C-alpha positions as a printed NumPy array, in Angstrom:
array([[-16.563,   8.303, -16.666],
       [-17.052,   4.895, -15.029],
       [-20.046,   4.42 , -12.822],
       [-19.037,   1.1  , -11.382],
       [-15.857,   0.153,  -9.584],
       [-13.351,  -2.258, -11.364],
       [-12.921,  -5.631,  -9.624],
       [ -9.337,  -6.066,  -8.17 ],
       [ -8.432,  -8.777, -10.809],
       [ -9.455,  -6.468, -13.729],
       [ -7.396,  -3.563, -12.297],
       [ -4.303,  -5.809, -11.856],
       [ -4.855,  -7.089, -15.436],
       [ -5.039,  -3.589, -16.765],
       [ -1.965,  -2.756, -14.886],
       [ -0.242,  -5.678, -16.588],
       [  0.422,  -7.566, -13.472],
       [ -1.701, -10.615, -14.025],
       [ -3.103, -12.552, -16.863],
       [ -6.75 , -14.004, -17.341],
       [ -5.381, -17.445, -16.494],
       [ -3.956, -16.114, -13.201],
       [ -7.241, -14.376, -12.363],
       [ -9.186, -17.663, -13.013],
       [ -6.615, -19.561, -10.846],
       [ -6.88 , -16.982,  -8.031],
       [-10.646, -17.102,  -8.069],
       [-10.682, -20.809,  -7.78 ],
       [ -8.182, -20.826,  -4.889],
       [-10.012, -18.005,  -3.079],
       [-13.203, -20.124,  -3.152],
       [-11.293, -23.167,  -1.928],
       [ -9.507, -21.117,   0.948],
       [-12.222, -18.535,   1.7  ],
       [ -9.453, -15.854,   1.949],
       [ -9.651, -12.293,   0.36 ],
       [ -8.788, -12.17 ,  -3.341],
       [ -5.761,  -9.848,  -2.764],
       [ -4.308, -12.165,  -0.38 ],
       [ -4.873, -15.178,  -2.835],
       [ -3.006, -13.258,  -5.557],
       [ -0.08 , -12.712,  -3.173],
       [ -0.036, -16.201,  -1.873],
       [  0.079, -17.671,  -5.409],
       [  2.911, -15.533,  -6.132],
       [  1.337, -13.592,  -8.987],
       [  1.777, -10.059,  -7.365],
       [  3.388,  -8.43 ,  -4.18 ],
       [  1.608,  -7.049,  -1.243],
       [  2.792,  -3.668,  -2.606],
       [  1.086,  -4.263,  -5.935],
       [ -2.197,  -4.934,  -4.081],
       [ -1.894,  -2.038,  -1.731],
       [ -1.299,   0.405,  -4.682],
       [ -4.035,  -1.041,  -6.714],
       [ -6.468,  -1.051,  -3.923],
       [ -5.588,   2.58 ,  -3.297],
       [ -6.333,   3.431,  -6.901],
       [ -9.557,   1.353,  -6.612],
       [-10.605,   3.373,  -3.462],
       [ -9.383,   6.576,  -5.117],
       [ -7.182,   7.688,  -2.293],
       [ -3.32 ,   7.547,  -2.068],
       [ -2.306,   4.388,  -0.402],
       [ -0.305,   6.316,   2.171],
       [ -2.984,   8.901,   3.161],
       [ -4.018,   7.173,   6.396],
       [ -1.778,   7.892,   9.4  ],
       [  0.49 ,   5.275,  10.851],
       [ -0.207,   4.489,  14.383],
       [  2.703,   3.561,  16.521],
       [  4.259,   4.137,  19.93 ],
       [  7.88 ,   5.212,  19.88 ],
       [ 10.561,   7.73 ,  21.304],
       [ 11.029,  11.124,  19.444],
       [ 14.843,  11.663,  18.883],
       [ 14.724,  15.062,  17.233],
       [ 12.328,  17.503,  15.866],
       [ 12.943,  20.295,  13.33 ],
       [ 10.541,  22.84 ,  12.221],
       [ 10.185,  23.228,   8.393],
       [  8.585,  25.895,   6.3  ],
       [  7.402,  29.346,   7.164],
       [  7.634,  30.876,  10.49 ],
       [  3.947,  30.119,  11.409],
       [  4.133,  26.776,   9.696],
       [  2.928,  23.672,  11.598],
       [  5.038,  21.353,   9.546],
       [  7.935,  19.481,  11.204],
       [ 10.459,  16.754,  10.527],
       [ 10.54 ,  14.283,  13.283],
       [ 13.   ,  11.416,  13.944],
       [ 11.363,   8.605,  15.749],
       [ 12.536,   5.315,  17.135],
       [  9.586,   3.023,  16.76 ],
       [  8.745,   0.877,  19.87 ],
       [  5.521,  -0.734,  18.778],
       [  3.863,  -0.662,  15.282],
       [  0.957,  -3.158,  14.317],
       [  1.854,  -5.573,  11.418],
       [ -0.459,  -3.812,   9.191],
       [  1.007,  -0.461,   9.741],
       [  4.533,  -1.967,   9.469],
       [  3.586,  -2.926,   6.019],
       [  2.163,   0.36 ,   5.155],
       [  5.09 ,   2.137,   6.551],
       [  7.583,  -0.056,   4.617],
       [  5.562,   0.489,   1.439],
       [  5.428,   4.264,   1.984],
       [  9.301,   4.336,   2.47 ],
       [ 10.048,   2.195,  -0.504],
       [  7.683,   4.468,  -2.647],
       [  9.452,   7.477,  -1.39 ],
       [ 12.986,   6.019,  -2.109],
       [ 11.83 ,   5.091,  -5.534],
       [ 10.45 ,   8.623,  -6.263],
       [ 13.482,  10.322,  -5.054],
       [ 15.752,   8.182,  -7.254],
       [ 13.708,   9.309, -10.319],
       [ 14.732,  12.93 ,  -9.735]])
């Protein structure tokens, strides 16, 4: 069992997403721009924002979609699902306001769900 957390570049390399040369280039660019390394990998076109989010989620050992999405919206329909005493619902919402960060997270979540459903 690993006692120290891997660096983002190492994790991206293990996943086959970047090379040693790309890591070196990103580190040099990060020092020059003073931006987070994940943003630097994306800006250089080495990986996507989704790659970074999923890798960071693994690094933090939580699913990348486990945090709630904060938004304002209008509920269009609600359908109770599950057992009679269940507190589970399907909800249709028209979003009126979602922060940029949560928009990206919501988009990644939806894309992941679509990909998973296509596998089955």
